N, C-alpha and C positions, 0 to 999 in steps of 0.2 A: 196192484196193491189191494184193490177191493176184493178180488178173488182170494188173495192170501188171507186177508183179515176175516173173510166170511167162512173160510174152511175150518173144519175141526182140527185141532192140534194144539201144541204147547209152545211153539217158538214165538218169542216176543218180536215186535216190529224191528227194534234196533239190530237184533241178531239176524233177522231175515234180510235186512238191507245189507249187512256185512256179507252174508251168504251169497246174495245176488252179485255183489261187486266182485267177490272172489271167483264166482263162476264165470263171469264175463272175462276176467283176466285169464283164467285157465282156458276158456274157449278159444283164445287166440292160438292155441297149439293145434287146433283143428281136430281134436280127438274127443270122444264121448265124455260126458259128465256123468259120473256114477254116484248114485245115492244108495246107502244101505239103511233101510227103515223108512218105508213109505207112509205108513199109517193111513191117514185119510187125504193126504196130498197137499197139506199146507205148505211145506217147504218145496215139494215137487213143482208147484206152480211157479216158484221163483226160478228153479233150475231150468224148467221148460222154456220160460221166457228168455233166460240167458242163452239157452241153446238156440232158440229161434234167432236171436240177435246176432249170434256168432256163426250161424250156418252149420251147427253140429247137432247131435242128438243127446238128449238126456235119457239115462237108463236108471230105473229105480227098482230095487230088489226088496221083496218082503214076502213072508208066508201068509200075511194078512190074518193070522190068528191071535195077534196081540202079544206084546211082550209081558214080562212077569208082572209088572206093576199095573197092567191093564186088565188083569183077570178079575173075575167076580170077588168081591170082598176087599179089594185093594183101592187105594185112593184115586187112581187114574182110570178106574173102570167106567165105561159109558155103556149103559144097557141099550142105547139106540143102535149100536153096531154089533149086536148079538144076533146071529141067525136064529129066527124063531123056531125053525124046524129042528136044527141040530143042537141048539143051545150053546153053540160055540161062537167066539168072536169071529167076525168076518167083515173086515174093513174095506174089502175090494169094491163092493158096489158103491160105497160112499166116495171112495177115491175116484172111481170112474165118473161119477157125477161132478165131482170137483173139477176134474180136468175138462169135462165137456162144457161146463158153465164158463170156464175161463177161456175156451176156444183154443186149447193147447194140446189136444189129443195127438195130433200128427207129429208133435215134436218130442214125444216120450215113448220109450219102449218100457212097458211094465213087465217085469219078470216075477212070476209068482213062484217062490221057492225059498229054501233056506240059504242064507248068504254063503256059508262055506261050500255048499254043494255047487252053487252057481259059480263062485270064484274058481272052483277046481276045474270047471269045463270052459271057462272064459278064455278066448283065444288071442286077444289082442291087448294093446295098451290103452289106457285112458289118461286123460289130462287132469282129472279131478276125481277125488274120492271123498265123499261126505259120510262119515260114520255116525249114525244116529239110530242104531238098532237096540238090541237088548243091553241091559245095564248090569248084568252079572260079569264077573271076570271071565267066565267061560265064553260068553257070547261076544263081549267087546273084544277080547283077545283074538277070537276066531275071525271076527270081521277084519281086524287089522292084519292078521297073518294071511288071510285069504286075498285081500285086495291090495295091500301095499306093494307086493311084487309086480302088480300090473300097472302101477303108476309111473308114467314116463318121466324122464329127467326134466326138471323144471315145472312139473305138475304140482298141483296143490292138494294137500291132505287136510281135511277139516274134521275136527272131532267136536261133537256137541255134548252138552251136559258135563262139562269138566268142572268139578267142584273139589278144590283141594282140602276143604275142611272135613275132618273125619265125621262130623255130625251128619254129613250127607252120604254116608256109606251106601245106603240103598239106591240113591238116585244118581250119584255122580262120582263115586270113588273109583269104580272100574274104568270109566272113560278117562279119569285123571291118570290112572296108572298106565293106560295105553298111551296117553299123551307123553308121559315121562319116558316110556319105553321108546317111542318114536324119536324123541330128542337124544336119548342115550345111544341109539343105534348108529349115529353118525351120518344117517341118510337124510335127515331133515333139519331144516333151520326154521325157527319160528318167525312168522311174518307179522302177525298181529293177534290181538285178543279182544273179543267183544262180548262182555257178559260171560256166559259159560261156553262160548264158541272160540275154539283155537284154530288158527290158520297157519299151516306149515308148508314149506316148499321143499320138494325133493332136490337136494343138492349133492347127493352122494349115492353110492351103489349099495349101501348097507340095507338091512331089512328090519 
């Protein structure tokens, strides 16, 4: 928890604890725990520790150039994670330091790339998918479409930043629409909700 709270990121403690509990439950399937949207590793620390406890591996996917709201001029921009040579966001070095300080490097495979491309070449099943990447409809939908088919029966799908209120259009409406889409598909049943985090279980073969 010290490593989680020390890491850069936006997930509050109560949602982090719910994420960890879900990851431990899903880890019982003996399959990888998959995260979309690494940023600086705040939530990855929890998934890595859950993976260690369950004897599985956490996989985290991110291009590390920052999502839309993290670019210069936007509310969530952090100049400390800008590459001074390129002038572009680069959260990978900060993420690696986060994992190292937590002593969890050996429990995580970090994939640097765009989520849909990685999903397209992924060859196996996962027991857990945590969608916390881009917050546009394009990106949130692509994350769901790419990874939901890889989720095993009984596995857990978690969606972060689900905000039903239209006032949150920029930060949470796209994840909310993905959450509704998952429920409408007939493939998922809601397990719990914690703040903006939704936990669903695959109970059917839909997509």
